[in-house]
Phi, psi and omega in degrees: 000135180278145178276155179281355183270357178293139182270138174275159179304328180287330188275321188209001179220173178096182186297314186290324175295317178297320179301314180291319181294333182278346181296123178279164176285158179297326179297317178296322180293309185287312180296314179297320179297318179293316179296317180294321178297316178296321178297321179289325175298313179296321178296317180294317179297317179295319178296319177298318179292318182294316184273326187238002182057027174066032185254010184284333182086350180237030185301313185291323178295317180291317180294332177294328175298319178292322177299311180295320177300316178294319181295316181285332183282327189303312181301319179294314182298317181297312181294312182297320178297313179297320180295314183287330188266002180301125177082005181268162177285161182304318178296324178291320177299320179298313181294317177300315179298317180301310183291317184288317178297316179298313181297314179295319181294316177298315182296315183289321178293322176297321178296312180298316179299316182294325179287325173295318177299318180294324179298330178298322184259004186298326182288344178263359183262158173287163176302143185293344180283351178264163180296316179294320178297321177294318176298315180296321177299311181296316182293317180291321177296317178296322177295321178295318177298316179299315180296322177296315182295327180280314188251337188266337183295328183295342178290346176284344183265138357266343187292320182296324179293317177298316178297323179296316180295316180297315180296321180293318177298315180298314183291319179295322179289323184288328179279130178235000000 
């Protein structure tokens, strides 16, 4: 005889239940996003000082790209980490958080960087509604992502790595 306490897929298991359980609170999204954005700004400023001794003249503009990348990446990273880590042990949650936060932050910062890069050349491009304009948009955006990955990732070292480890530990501990 079956017990009445068995859960149906709609009630407590499955993809949709996992989807709902992984949703973070708005406070976690906003507070975490702001803290992560400030940490990425600080990492970029420290990296600029470490590599270039702060002589570029555009430190704040460049660090703002990292701030925006961190701010936009945090909600995605938080949700995906919570979704993937449900029911996992603390070391697995830590590794998932480390990889997902790093990946989302790199991807979003590369996107912001590429769009800033594209804006520099926008006046020389055809309108984006044309075939050539669409090609120019894609090519310039891809070039911006490539330049960020080649030259911009190093600004995360050493402060960004420390912030990543701290954020991953905090997130892994907070998820139960």
